[in-house]
SERO-4910 file (N, C-alpha, C, O; in steps of 0.05 Angstrom, whole numbers):
BEGIN
 pado doro    nc1    nc2    nc3   cac1   cac2   cac3    cc1    cc2    cc3    oc1    oc2    oc3
  Met    A    193   -105   -504    220    -88   -497    196    -85   -465    172    -81   -468
  Thr    A    208    -86   -443    193    -78   -422    227    -66   -411    250    -73   -413
  Leu    A    204    -35   -393    234    -22   -382    219    -16   -349    196    -16   -340
  Ile    A    251    -13   -337    243    -21   -315    229      3   -298    222      1   -275
  Lys    A    225     25   -315    197     41   -299    170     34   -306    149     46   -300
  Glu    A    173      9   -322    146     -1   -329    130    -22   -309    106    -24   -302
  Val    A    156    -38   -304    150    -49   -274    148    -35   -252    130    -41   -236
  Ile    A    163    -16   -248    154     -1   -219    136     20   -227    143     39   -214
  Gln    A    116     26   -240     92     31   -243     76     15   -236     68     16   -213
  Val    A     67     -3   -255     52    -30   -240     53    -36   -208     34    -40   -194
  Leu    A     76    -35   -202     81    -37   -168     65    -15   -158     45    -21   -144
  Glu    A     70     15   -164     66     32   -151     33     36   -158     20     56   -151
  Gln    A     21      9   -174    -10     13   -171    -25     -2   -144    -47      1   -133
  Leu    A      0    -20   -140     -9    -39   -121     -9    -20    -94    -28    -13    -79
  Ala    A     22    -12    -95     23      4    -61     41     31    -68     65     34    -71
  Pro    A      8     57    -71     31     76    -78     39     89    -62     27     93    -41
  Pro    A     69    103    -71     89    115    -53     75    137    -38     92    149    -26
  Ala    A     63    142    -37     45    171    -20     36    154      8     30    167     29
  Tyr    A     35    121      6     26    118     28     48    104     55     43     93     76
  Gln    A     74    113     41     88    104     62     93    124     77     86    147     73
  Glu    A    111    113    101    110    132    134    132    151    124    143    148    102
  Ser    A    136    169    141    153    197    129    173    192    133    190    208    126
  Tyr    A    182    169    146    213    158    165    218    149    144    242    151    141
  Asp    A    201    132    114    212    103    101    232    123     69    233    146     59
  Asn    A    243     95     65    256     94     39    248     90     18    265     93      1
  Ala    A    231     84     11    211     64    -14    218     79    -30    224    103    -28
  Gly    A    216     64    -53    218     72    -78    240     60   -107    246     36   -106
  Leu    A    250     74   -126    280     71   -139    305     76   -123    313     99   -123
  Ile    A    319     57   -108    338     67    -94    364     65   -106    379     85   -105
  Val    A    371     38   -120    393     45   -137    391     44   -172    376     26   -178
  Gly    A    399     55   -189    396     47   -216    375     74   -231    366     95   -223
  Ser    A    373     62   -254    366     90   -270    324     65   -281    320     40   -280
  Gly    A    312     78   -285    279     62   -287    278     63   -328    263     54   -345
  Gln    A    305     79   -328    298     89   -364    313     57   -383    307     47   -405
  Ile    A    329     49   -367    337     15   -387    318     -3   -383    300      0   -367
  Glu    A    322    -28   -405    307    -44   -405    306    -74   -382    327    -85   -374
  Ala    A    290    -79   -376    295    -98   -356    290   -133   -358    269   -144   -362
  Thr    A    317   -144   -354    329   -166   -367    319   -182   -351    319   -206   -359
  Gly    A    308   -178   -326    291   -202   -308    284   -190   -281    295   -168   -276
  Val    A    266   -201   -261    267   -175   -239    271   -203   -211    262   -226   -210
  Leu    A    283   -191   -197    289   -212   -169    271   -206   -146    274   -183   -139
  Leu    A    254   -219   -133    239   -213   -107    260   -222    -84    275   -241    -81
  Thr    A    255   -208    -75    273   -213    -38    257   -199    -22    240   -183    -29
  Leu    A    263   -207      4    250   -194     26    272   -163     32    266   -140     38
  Asp    A    301   -180     25    323   -155     36    340   -161     18    339   -182      6
  Val    A    360   -141     14    383   -138     -3    410   -137      8    416   -119     23
  Thr    A    430   -160     -2    447   -168      7    467   -167     -4    458   -176    -25
  Glu    A    490   -163    -10    508   -175    -27    507   -200    -37    511   -207    -60
  Glu    A    500   -216    -16    493   -239    -32    464   -245    -53    460   -261    -71
  Val    A    448   -227    -41    424   -224    -64    440   -214    -92    437   -227   -113
  Ile    A    458   -193    -92    460   -181   -110    470   -199   -125    459   -201   -147
  Ala    A    494   -221   -119    504   -241   -132    487   -264   -151    493   -277   -172
  Glu    A    463   -263   -133    442   -282   -133    427   -266   -162    421   -282   -179
  Ala    A    423   -246   -166    417   -232   -189    429   -228   -212    421   -228   -235
  Ile    A    464   -224   -199    470   -221   -231    490   -251   -245    508   -251   -262
  Glu    A    478   -277   -228    475   -305   -238    451   -304   -254    452   -311   -278
  Arg    A    429   -293   -241    403   -302   -257    397   -279   -275    373   -276   -278
  Asn    A    409   -265   -286    407   -248   -302    389   -230   -299    378   -223   -319
  Cys    A    379   -219   -274    368   -197   -269    372   -175   -260    379   -173   -237
  Asn    A    370   -150   -279    374   -128   -268    359   -109   -254    367    -85   -254
  Leu    A    341   -115   -244    323   -102   -221    326   -123   -201    335   -145   -207
  Ile    A    317   -114   -174    314   -122   -147    290   -108   -144    289    -84   -147
  Val    A    272   -118   -138    250   -104   -120    255   -126    -88    262   -150    -85
  Ala    A    250   -108    -72    259   -115    -46    224   -100    -31    209    -84    -42
  His    A    221   -112     -3    208   -102     21    223    -80     25    220    -57     18
  His    A    242    -91     39    255    -79     55    278    -59     42    293    -68     24
  Pro    A    279    -29     53    303    -20     32    325    -18     38    325    -15     63
  Ile    A    346    -19     30    372    -32     37    381     -9     46    396    -11     65
  Val    A    377     25     34    383     47     50    358     64     61    340     76     50
  Phe    A    364     59     89    340     70    100    343    102    108    325    118    106
  Lys    A    378    108    121    380    127    126    400    140    106    412    122     94
  Gly    A    410    170     96    416    177     76    447    168     81    452    163    104
  Leu    A    467    166     62    498    150     58    512    183     54    510    198     35
  Lys    A    521    185     73    550    205     73    572    197     59    585    216     51
  Lys    A    581    175     54    599    164     50    595    134     29    576    120     37
  Leu    A    607    122      5    608    103      0    631     91    -12    639     88    -34
  Asn    A    640     84     18    667     67     10    674     43     13    697     37     13
  Gly    A    648     21     15    645     -2     19    654     -9     58    659    -32     65
  Lys    A    654     10     75    662      9    106    642    -14    114    652    -34    124
  Asn    A    613    -12    109    586    -38    119    568    -51     93    568    -47     68
  Tyr    A    556    -65    110    552    -87     80    531    -65     69    533    -67     45
  Val    A    503    -38     78    501    -30     56    509    -15     32    499    -13     10
  Glu    A    537     -1     46    552     15     28    561    -14      1    553    -16    -23
  Arg    A    577    -30     15    585    -57     -7    560    -61    -20    561    -61    -45
  Thr    A    539    -63    -10    511    -80    -33    506    -54    -45    496    -62    -66
  Val    A    505    -31    -47    494    -13    -55    525    -16    -85    519    -25   -107
  Leu    A    551     -8    -79    574     -3    -93    572    -35   -119    579    -36   -143
  Lys    A    558    -60    -97    565    -78   -118    536    -78   -134    537    -87   -157
  Ala    A    517    -72   -127    496    -62   -149    500    -45   -175    491    -51   -198
  Ile    A    513    -24   -167    522     -5   -183    539    -13   -204    533    -14   -228
  Lys    A    563    -19   -191    578    -44   -216    572    -63   -235    582    -76   -254
  Asn    A    548    -61   -224    542    -92   -240    509    -87   -251    493   -104   -256
  Asp    A    505    -50   -253    477    -43   -274    453    -54   -259    433    -53   -272
  Ile    A    449    -64   -232    427    -69   -225    420    -53   -210    435    -42   -195
  Ala    A    389    -48   -212    369    -22   -201    354    -36   -177    344    -58   -180
  Ile    A    354    -22   -157    340    -40   -133    316    -16   -124    317      9   -124
  Tyr    A    298    -31   -119    271    -16   -111    259    -35    -93    257    -59    -93
  Ala    A    249    -14    -74    232    -21    -53    212    -15    -48    209      9    -50
  Thr    A    188    -28    -40    161    -19    -30    162    -27     -5    167    -50      1
  His    A    158     -8     14    160    -20     41    131    -10     59    109    -22     57
  Thr    A    136      9     72    112     18     94     86     24     74     64     27     84
  Asn    A     90     24     41     67     37     33     57      3     20     35     -3     10
  Leu    A     76    -12     23     65    -40     20     46    -58     38     32    -77     32
  Asp    A     53    -43     67     45    -52     91     19    -46     96      3    -60    109
  His    A     12    -18     82     -6     -5     92    -25     -9     66    -29     14     57
  Val    A    -39    -29     49    -51    -29     31    -65    -55     32    -53    -74     43
  Thr    A    -89    -60     23   -105    -82     20    -89    -97     -1    -80    -88    -22
  Asn    A    -85   -127     10    -76   -139    -12    -39   -136    -16    -22   -140    -33
  Gly    A    -40   -124     11     -9   -124     13      7   -137     42    -10   -145     58
  Val    A     24   -138     49     46   -148     66     11   -160     96      3   -182    102
  Asn    A      5   -145    102    -16   -158    120    -37   -174    114    -44   -190    130
  Trp    A    -49   -171     89    -66   -194     82    -49   -209     73    -64   -229     74
  Gln    A    -25   -220     62    -14   -241     52    -16   -256     74    -29   -277     74
  Ile    A      2   -245    107     -9   -265    125    -34   -274    134    -34   -294    148
  Ala    A    -60   -259    128    -85   -266    136    -89   -286    119    -95   -308    128
  Asn    A    -87   -282     95   -100   -306     68    -82   -335     84    -93   -355     92
  Leu    A    -53   -330     86    -38   -355     98    -48   -365    116    -44   -389    117
  Leu    A    -68   -352    140    -72   -364    160   -107   -376    159   -120   -390    175
  Gly    A   -113   -360    127   -137   -380    123   -161   -354    143   -183   -360    150
  Leu    A   -153   -337    146   -175   -311    155   -195   -299    134   -187   -290    113
  Glu    A   -224   -299    143   -240   -286    126   -243   -258    135   -230   -249    153
  Asn    A   -267   -240    117   -268   -219    126   -255   -207    142   -262   -198    165
  Ile    A   -228   -204    127   -201   -183    127   -205   -158    122   -214   -151    100
  Arg    A   -199   -133    148   -199   -113    141   -183    -97    155   -174   -107    176
  Val    A   -173    -68    148   -155    -61    163   -158    -55    185   -180    -49    193
  Leu    A   -134    -56    202   -137    -58    232   -145    -30    249   -160    -23    268
  Ala    A   -119    -16    226   -120     17    234   -120     37    218    -98     48    214
  Pro    A   -145     45    206   -148     58    185   -130     79    189   -121     85    211
  Lys    A   -120     95    157   -112    118    157   -135    142    151   -155    140    137
  Lys    A   -124    168    169   -142    188    175   -132    209    155   -110    205    145
  Gln    A   -144    227    149   -123    262    134   -114    251    101    -98    266     90
  Ile    A   -123    227     86   -102    222     63   -126    222     49   -119    216     26
  Leu    A   -151    225     49   -178    233     27   -188    260     23   -192    274     43
  Ser    A   -193    271     -3   -209    292     -4   -229    294    -26   -231    282    -48
  Lys    A   -243    310    -17   -261    314    -34   -272    335    -49   -282    354    -37
  Leu    A   -271    336    -85   -276    350   -100   -310    353   -107   -325    333   -113
  Thr    A   -319    381   -105   -339    396   -109   -337    398   -134   -314    394   -142
  Phe    A   -362    407   -160   -356    417   -183   -379    423   -194   -399    411   -187
  Phe    A   -379    442   -212   -409    455   -222   -412    447   -252   -392    451   -266
  Ser    A   -433    438   -262   -433    434   -290   -458    430   -301   -475    416   -289
  Pro    A   -463    440   -326   -491    447   -334   -506    417   -337   -493    402   -352
  Val    A   -530    406   -327   -543    382   -322   -529    360   -340   -516    340   -333
  Glu    A   -534    370   -372   -524    344   -394   -496    334   -400   -489    315   -415
  Asn    A   -480    350   -386   -450    347   -381   -445    326   -364   -432    306   -372
  Thr    A   -457    327   -334   -450    319   -309   -449    290   -310   -441    284   -287
  Gln    A   -452    269   -322   -445    242   -331   -425    245   -337   -410    241   -319
  Ser    A   -414    252   -359   -391    246   -377   -370    259   -369   -348    254   -379
  Ile    A   -372    278   -351   -343    293   -324   -351    268   -306   -335    250   -313
  Leu    A   -368    259   -288   -361    238   -268   -350    216   -278   -331    205   -267
  Asn    A   -361    205   -304   -348    185   -319   -320    180   -321   -309    159   -320
  Ala    A   -306    210   -327   -280    214   -333   -266    217   -307   -241    213   -307
  Leu    A   -276    222   -288   -266    222   -257   -263    198   -240   -251    192   -219
  His    A   -278    188   -256   -276    158   -237   -262    146   -257   -253    126   -247
  Glu    A   -256    146   -280   -221    131   -298   -197    147   -278   -177    134   -274
  Ala    A   -198    166   -269   -179    187   -260   -174    168   -228   -150    166   -223
  Gly    A   -189    157   -210   -195    140   -186   -203    161   -172   -191    170   -152
  Ala    A   -224    172   -183   -241    193   -157   -272    167   -157   -279    152   -175
  Gly    A   -284    172   -128   -297    153   -127   -313    133   -120   -337    128   -123
  Asn    A   -285    117   -104   -286     94    -97   -286     98    -67   -273    116    -57
  Ile    A   -303     77    -51   -305     80    -26   -311     51    -22   -332     40    -29
  Gly    A   -287     39     -7   -285      8      3   -289    -14    -26   -277    -16    -48
  Asn    A   -312    -30    -14   -322    -41    -47   -336    -32    -62   -342    -46    -81
  Tyr    A   -345     -4    -60   -366     12    -77   -351     26   -108   -327     18   -106
  Ser    A   -352     33   -119   -341     53   -140   -362     61   -160   -384     52   -168
  Asn    A   -346     84   -165   -365    104   -182   -391    116   -169   -416    117   -174
  Cys    A   -371    125   -150   -390    138   -118   -386    167   -122   -365    179   -125
  Ser    A   -409    177   -123   -419    205   -125   -452    212   -105   -470    199    -96
  Phe    A   -441    242   -109   -475    253   -104   -472    281   -116   -451    293   -119
  Arg    A   -503    293   -127   -509    318   -141   -530    322   -140   -550    308   -143
  Thr    A   -525    351   -134   -557    365   -127   -559    386   -150   -539    398   -159
  Glu    A   -588    390   -159   -589    402   -181   -593    437   -173   -600    438   -149
  Gly    A   -592    452   -180   -597    483   -178   -592    501   -206   -595    493   -229
  Thr    A   -586    520   -200   -591    544   -227   -557    558   -215   -552    567   -193
  Gly    A   -537    555   -238   -516    577   -241   -521    595   -251   -539    593   -266
  Thr    A   -509    619   -248   -518    642   -260   -485    648   -262   -469    635   -249
  Phe    A   -477    670   -283   -459    681   -287   -457    707   -310   -476    711   -325
  Leu    A   -442    717   -310   -443    751   -332   -413    752   -338   -396    758   -323
  Pro    A   -408    740   -372   -381    741   -382   -375    769   -391   -394    784   -397
  Asn    A   -353    777   -393   -347    794   -394   -329    802   -425   -323    782   -437
  Ser    A   -323    822   -435   -321    824   -464   -286    814   -469   -271    822   -486
  Ala    A   -279    792   -445   -251    782   -460   -259    749   -451   -240    734   -448
  Ala    A   -285    739   -448   -297    712   -442   -301    705   -470   -307    721   -489
  Asn    A   -295    678   -471   -307    660   -495   -321    634   -479   -310    612   -475
  Pro    A   -353    644   -470   -368    626   -458   -377    600   -479   -379    599   -503
  Val    A   -381    587   -467   -389    559   -480   -432    561   -486   -448    551   -502
  Ile    A   -434    576   -468   -462    580   -456   -462    610   -451   -451    623   -433
  Gly    A   -480    619   -473   -491    652   -465   -479    670   -480   -466    661   -499
  Glu    A   -479    703   -476   -465    717   -497   -448    737   -472   -459    743   -451
  Asn    A   -420    745   -478   -413    766   -474   -430    791   -463   -442    805   -479
  Gly    A   -430    796   -433   -439    819   -435   -463    811   -424   -469    833   -415
  Lys    A   -480    798   -418   -503    782   -409   -502    772   -398   -489    752   -402
  Gln    A   -517    776   -368   -526    755   -349   -537    731   -352   -560    731   -361
  Glu    A   -526    710   -347   -540    684   -353   -546    672   -330   -539    680   -307
  Glu    A   -563    646   -337   -573    629   -319   -571    598   -331   -574    592   -355
  Val    A   -568    585   -317   -563    556   -330   -573    533   -304   -568    535   -279
  Asn    A   -582    518   -313   -592    490   -299   -565    474   -306   -556    465   -327
  Glu    A   -555    475   -275   -527    466   -257   -537    442   -246   -560    441   -238
  His    A   -517    421   -245   -511    394   -220   -490    411   -207   -474    426   -218
  Arg    A   -494    407   -183   -460    413   -158   -468    376   -156   -489    364   -158
  Ala    A   -443    369   -154   -434    338   -161   -409    348   -138   -399    371   -135
  Glu    A   -403    314   -119   -384    317    -96   -376    290   -103   -389    274   -116
  Leu    A   -361    288    -94   -345    263   -101   -320    256    -85   -303    274    -87
  Ile    A   -312    230    -67   -290    232    -57   -262    217    -75   -264    202    -95
  Phe    A   -239    226    -62   -214    218    -86   -189    203    -60   -204    195    -42
  Pro    A   -172    198    -55   -151    198    -52   -127    222    -53   -120    233    -74
  Ser    A   -120    227    -34   -106    259    -34    -91    258    -53    -91    278    -66
  Tyr    A    -72    233    -62    -45    246    -71    -54    240    -97    -36    235   -112
  Leu    A    -80    239   -108    -91    234   -144    -99    265   -143   -113    271   -162
  Glu    A    -95    286   -125   -111    312   -132    -99    322   -154   -113    340   -161
  Ser    A    -76    320   -171    -68    333   -186    -82    315   -209    -93    329   -226
  Ala    A    -85    286   -213   -102    280   -229   -118    282   -238   -122    279   -262
  Val    A   -141    289   -212   -168    293   -220   -169    316   -225   -176    320   -248
  Val    A   -163    339   -209   -164    374   -216   -163    373   -255   -180    380   -272
  Asn    A   -129    360   -259   -132    365   -293   -150    355   -305   -159    366   -325
  Thr    A   -163    323   -294   -182    318   -314   -205    334   -310   -218    343   -329
  Leu    A   -211    337   -288   -239    355   -294   -240    384   -310   -258    394   -323
  Lys    A   -214    394   -304   -212    421   -334   -211    409   -364   -213    420   -386
  Lys    A   -208    392   -359   -206    376   -392   -224    369   -399   -229    372   -423
  Val    A   -239    359   -386   -269    345   -387   -286    363   -391   -306    363   -405
  His    A   -276    383   -376   -306    399   -372   -313    426   -395   -297    442   -403
  Pro    A   -337    425   -401   -343    446   -424   -340    478   -415   -339    496   -431
  Tyr    A   -339    480   -395   -335    512   -384   -305    514   -388   -287    498   -385
  Glu    A   -305    548   -399   -282    561   -400   -255    562   -379   -231    559   -378
  Glu    A   -286    572   -357   -274    576   -330   -287    555   -305   -309    560   -297
  Val    A   -272    527   -291   -289    517   -287   -291    515   -260   -270    514   -247
  Ala    A   -327    515   -243   -322    530   -222   -313    497   -205   -319    475   -215
  Tyr    A   -301    500   -181   -305    471   -166   -284    479   -145   -269    497   -150
  Tyr    A   -282    463   -119   -265    469   -100   -255    436    -89   -259    414   -100
  Leu    A   -243    442    -66   -224    424    -57   -231    422    -22   -237    442     -8
  Gln    A   -229    393    -13   -233    408     11   -215    370     30   -223    348     25
  Ser    A   -199    373     44   -182    353     54   -204    339     77   -221    353     89
  Leu    A   -202    314     82   -226    304     89   -211    289    124   -188    281    123
  Glu    A   -225    288    145   -222    280    168   -223    237    165   -221    217    179
  Asn    A   -227    244    144   -254    206    145   -224    188    144   -203    193    133
  Glu    A   -234    166    161   -210    141    158   -220    128    123   -239    123    108
  Asn    A   -190    127    126   -191    113     97   -194     78     95   -175     63     93
  Gln    A   -220     69     97   -215     36    101   -201     21     85   -206     -3     85
  Asp    A   -181     33     70   -172      6     50   -152     21     67   -149      3     83
  Val    A   -140     34     73   -104     50     72    -99     45    106   -113     59    122
  Gly    A    -80     27    115    -71     30    149    -50     -2    159    -38    -20    147
  Ala    A    -53      4    177    -40    -13    194    -40    -43    196    -59    -51    209
  Gly    A    -27    -61    187    -45    -83    209    -64    -88    185    -66    -74    164
  Ala    A    -82   -119    196   -109   -126    191   -116   -147    207    -99   -157    222
  Val    A   -145   -155    206   -160   -169    230   -181   -183    207   -194   -174    188
  Gly    A   -179   -211    221   -204   -220    215   -208   -248    232   -196   -251    253
  Glu    A   -220   -262    225   -236   -285    225   -231   -318    221   -243   -331    204
  Leu    A   -220   -325    233   -216   -361    222   -253   -374    223   -273   -369    236
  Pro    A   -241   -393    200   -276   -394    192   -295   -410    218   -320   -409    219
  Glu    A   -276   -425    241   -290   -430    261   -280   -417    287   -264   -399    282
  Pro    A   -284   -421    312   -270   -420    333   -247   -444    337   -251   -467    329
  Ile    A   -221   -436    349   -207   -455    349   -193   -460    373   -196   -439    386
  Glu    A   -175   -481    391   -162   -483    415   -145   -466    408   -143   -457    385
  Thr    A   -127   -458    431   -107   -434    423    -87   -448    422    -71   -433    409
  Asp    A    -77   -466    427    -68   -490    423    -58   -494    394    -37   -491    381
  Asp    A    -92   -504    389    -87   -518    353    -81   -482    326    -74   -480    302
  Phe    A    -91   -460    352    -79   -435    339    -52   -434    327    -42   -424    306
  Leu    A    -41   -453    357     -4   -440    355      8   -458    329     29   -454    317
  Arg    A    -11   -480    327      5   -504    308     -5   -489    280      8   -489    259
  Leu    A    -26   -478    283    -36   -469    252    -18   -448    240    -13   -445    216
  Leu    A     -8   -433    264      8   -409    255     36   -414    254     51   -397    244
  Lys    A     45   -437    263     78   -455    267     76   -462    237     91   -451    221
  Asp    A     58   -482    229     62   -497    200     53   -467    177     69   -463    159
  Lys    A     36   -453    178     40   -444    159     47   -420    149     43   -410    127
  Met    A     65   -406    178     82   -392    167    116   -402    174    139   -394    178
  His    A    105   -420    172    144   -437    177    163   -434    191    186   -431    184
  Leu    A    150   -435    222    161   -419    241    179   -443    263    170   -465    268
  Gln    A    206   -431    274    213   -452    282    203   -450    312    201   -470    325
  Val    A    198   -431    320    182   -417    346    167   -402    351    165   -389    331
  Ile    A    156   -396    362    134   -373    373    135   -370    401    129   -387    418
  Lys    A    143   -345    406    139   -332    428    115   -309    441    109   -285    438
  His    A    105   -331    457     79   -313    467     64   -312    484     62   -334    496
  Thr    A     49   -293    494     30   -301    525     19   -318    524     13   -332    505
  Lys    A     13   -320    555     -8   -340    568    -30   -343    550    -33   -322    538
  Pro    A    -51   -364    543    -77   -361    533    -97   -353    554   -100   -362    576
  Val    A   -110   -335    543   -129   -324    556   -161   -330    558   -178   -320    573
  Arg    A   -163   -349    536   -189   -356    530   -192   -386    525   -171   -395    516
  Asp    A   -207   -400    526   -205   -434    520   -204   -424    486   -181   -428    479
  Lys    A   -221   -414    464   -216   -417    434   -210   -393    433   -211   -376    451
  Val    A   -199   -389    400   -195   -357    385   -205   -367    362   -207   -390    354
  Arg    A   -214   -343    352   -230   -337    323   -211   -316    316   -192   -319    301
  Arg    A   -217   -290    330   -202   -275    313   -184   -261    317   -182   -251    339
  Ile    A   -163   -257    292   -148   -255    295   -129   -226    275   -125   -222    251
  Ala    A   -122   -209    300   -101   -191    289    -69   -205    281    -55   -223    292
  Val    A    -64   -186    254    -42   -190    249    -25   -155    240    -34   -132    236
  Cys    A      2   -164    242     19   -141    231     42   -151    229     54   -161    248
  Gly    A     55   -151    196     83   -156    190    103   -137    197    102   -113    191
  Gly    A    125   -150    212    150   -129    226    144   -120    255    140   -133    275
  Ala    A    146   -100    252    152    -89    290    123    -79    294    120    -57    282
  Gly    A    100    -87    308     76    -83    310     63    -80    329     40    -74    327
  Ser    A     80    -85    359     78    -72    385     57    -39    382     41    -32    400
  Phe    A     61    -28    365     49      2    368     19     -3    369      6     11    384
  Leu    A      4    -26    350    -23    -30    341    -35    -48    364    -58    -55    356
  Leu    A    -29    -58    391    -33    -76    401    -64    -59    418    -82    -75    423
  Pro    A    -68    -34    425    -86    -18    434   -115    -29    406   -138    -37    408
  Asn    A    -98    -23    386   -118    -24    353   -129    -54    363   -152    -58    372
  Ala    A   -109    -74    359   -115   -109    360   -138   -112    387   -161   -120    384
  Ile    A   -129   -103    411   -149   -111    431   -181    -90    430   -199    -97    445
  Gly    A   -183    -70    414   -198    -55    416   -219    -65    392   -243    -60    393
  Ser    A   -208    -77    372   -220    -98    350   -235   -121    361   -250   -131    344
  Gly    A   -236   -132    386   -237   -154    398   -229   -179    396   -240   -199    404
  Ala    A   -194   -175    377   -183   -197    367   -174   -220    394   -165   -208    414
  Asp    A   -175   -241    395   -167   -263    405   -131   -258    406   -116   -257    426
  Val    A   -125   -257    382    -96   -264    375    -81   -246    365    -91   -237    344
  Phe    A    -55   -233    373    -41   -211    356    -22   -218    349     -6   -214    367
  Val    A    -13   -226    332     11   -239    311     30   -217    297     22   -209    275
  Thr    A     43   -212    303     74   -189    299     97   -210    300    102   -234    295
  Ala    A    112   -184    311    141   -189    310    154   -163    335    144   -145    349
  Asp    A    181   -174    330    199   -153    344    185   -140    373    185   -116    378
  Tyr    A    173   -163    390    168   -152    418    187   -161    437    198   -182    439
  Lys    A    189   -129    456    209   -138    472    198   -149    501    176   -160    500
  Tyr    A    209   -149    524    203   -164    541    183   -151    559    165   -164    569
  His    A    187   -125    564    158   -110    582    141   -111    561    128   -132    562
  Glu    A    138   -102    547    119    -99    529     95   -131    529     71   -133    528
  Phe    A    115   -148    530     92   -175    533     67   -171    557     43   -176    555
  Phe    A     83   -160    580     58   -148    600     37   -129    593     26   -123    614
  Asp    A     27   -118    573     16    -93    564     -5   -111    552    -25    -97    548
  Ala    A     -8   -145    541    -33   -158    540    -46   -162    557    -66   -175    552
  Glu    A    -45   -155    581    -62   -147    604    -78   -173    614    -96   -170    631
  Asn    A    -73   -194    604   -100   -221    597   -119   -219    581   -138   -234    581
  Ser    A   -114   -199    562   -133   -191    550   -133   -202    524   -155   -202    513
  Ile    A   -111   -214    511   -102   -218    481    -84   -236    481    -67   -228    497
  Val    A    -79   -252    473    -47   -271    470    -29   -257    442    -35   -255    418
  Ile    A    -11   -252    452     12   -239    430     26   -261    428     33   -275    447
  Cys    A     34   -266    392     44   -285    393     74   -267    366     72   -253    346
  Asp    A     92   -275    376    113   -254    365    127   -271    352    142   -282    368
  Ile    A    130   -281    322    133   -290    305    157   -295    301    165   -318    302
  Gly    A    177   -268    297    198   -258    285    198   -243    259    184   -251    240
  His    A    214   -221    257    212   -203    237    205   -211    210    185   -207    196
  Tyr    A    237   -228    206    238   -246    179    206   -263    171    190   -262    153
  Glu    A    209   -275    192    188   -297    189    159   -287    173    147   -296    153
  Ser    A    152   -263    195    128   -248    187    123   -239    162    101   -238    152
  Glu    A    146   -231    148    143   -217    119    165   -232    103    175   -216     89
  Val    A    173   -249    101    183   -264     83    170   -273     51    182   -274     29
  Phe    A    136   -279     61    126   -282     40    123   -264     19    126   -268     -5
  Thr    A    118   -247     30    124   -215     12    128   -217    -16    117   -207    -35
  Lys    A    152   -236    -13    165   -238    -52    143   -257    -57    137   -255    -81
  Asn    A    126   -275    -45    102   -294    -62     96   -269    -68    103   -258    -89
  Leu    A     82   -259    -49     59   -230    -52     64   -217    -79     50   -216    -99
  Leu    A     87   -206    -76    103   -193   -103    104   -208   -129     99   -200   -152
  Tyr    A    113   -232   -121    116   -253   -153     88   -265   -166     86   -275   -189
  Asn    A     64   -263   -146     49   -262   -163     33   -246   -176     20   -249   -197
  Tyr    A     37   -223   -157     15   -200   -171     37   -193   -193     31   -178   -211
  Leu    A     54   -201   -193     72   -188   -220     68   -204   -244     62   -194   -266
  Ser    A     72   -230   -241     67   -250   -252     37   -245   -266     37   -255   -289
  Gly    A     15   -234   -260    -12   -227   -279     -1   -204   -292    -10   -202   -315
  Lys    A     14   -189   -287     15   -166   -301     37   -174   -330     34   -168   -354
  Phe    A     56   -188   -318     78   -188   -338     82   -216   -347    104   -226   -342
  Pro    A     59   -233   -361     58   -261   -356     78   -271   -376     78   -295   -380
  Asn    A     98   -256   -391    109   -268   -411    147   -255   -398    166   -255   -413
  Phe    A    147   -249   -375    170   -230   -369    183   -250   -347    171   -268   -334
  Ala    A    217   -243   -346    226   -267   -325    223   -257   -293    230   -234   -289
  Leu    A    217   -269   -276    208   -253   -247    214   -288   -236    207   -311   -243
  Cys    A    231   -273   -217    242   -292   -205    244   -299   -166    252   -278   -154
  Leu    A    241   -311   -157    236   -313   -132    267   -318   -119    282   -335   -129
  Ser    A    275   -302    -99    303   -298    -92    305   -330    -71    291   -337    -53
  Glu    A    327   -341    -84    325   -366    -61    342   -359    -40    341   -378    -24
  Val    A    364   -332    -28    377   -331    -15    365   -326     24    352   -306     30
  Asn    A    371   -342     40    353   -332     75    369   -309     80    393   -311     82
  Thr    A    356   -283     83    374   -265     84    361   -254    124    363   -233    137
  Asn    A    350   -284    127    352   -274    161    374   -276    178    384   -299    181
  Pro    A    386   -251    191    403   -247    199    402   -265    235    420   -264    252
  Val    A    380   -277    236    378   -287    263    375   -317    262    359   -327    246
  Arg    A    391   -330    279    390   -358    278    379   -378    301    381   -366    323
  Tyr    A    369   -401    305    356   -411    325    373   -434    334    381   -450    318
  Phe    A    378   -434    355    388   -466    362    373   -481    376    368   -477    400
  Val    A    365   -501    360    348   -520    374    349   -543    373    333   -556    387
***
């Protein structure tokens, strides 16, 4: 038996909720995580038609990229499609979970999916986030340091890019005087003590602070653990908006547009004029990404693939980059495939379904 909350826990290992934007509403929007999951329907958007599809396919959990409830609902009487969709889900005991900007911001998330579809190499975050890393410094007897570090690594500390189990230590002398109420592991009450100790430091994602500190206190031998925490300004190279990478070889701009149209299943591409004969470095951002244009230009990208560009924003290319607006739905629809592939590796014997409903509200007359 697999509970809905267990599916959610696995999803949040891929895209921690802490990485969503402040305006976002990712997470479990409708339903309870405490009931058994009969099946999971994966979709970009949640609509009444998607709820009907979930009922037909016996899926009581819908995992979507876009939250059906983005702003607070003051009433629930079915006056618009959001309220009708939520009501239909509640009436049929269907839970709705959304993984939105948090999935945008992680490696192997939305933007990695686009980059992989385009065959890009050396993919990296286009605009890494700052102020989401912390540093733990602690002091321990030399003989205990490695076992403590091992436990902290298991708790998620000490990862830097492609490197894990990262830390730094220096050796010195720790001093303390246990009072009469103390229960010292080393030394005696009322007697000054000197111990050969390590000062150890390691970085961790700030949202893991509770888990990391609790682990330190659990495995440290001392009755009173000496440690301190610092918030860091460092960029987290694994978390942020957009992605950038390179094609295996430079190709003609028109050939890239054909590649883009084919791989993303596009009917049309809105783009600015070509600025160089061949292109190779490509920046991408699923959904509305005009805010990342300075980052795309700064990365040296030849092309910026995104969506929801306004007329006057196309002028901002300034003949330095090709902006390609491929449409919001088109840039993110393959997110459901990403989630399917991820979950199928975690729940190989569980019913996972790709939604067959085209939720794109935009139509093209060609």
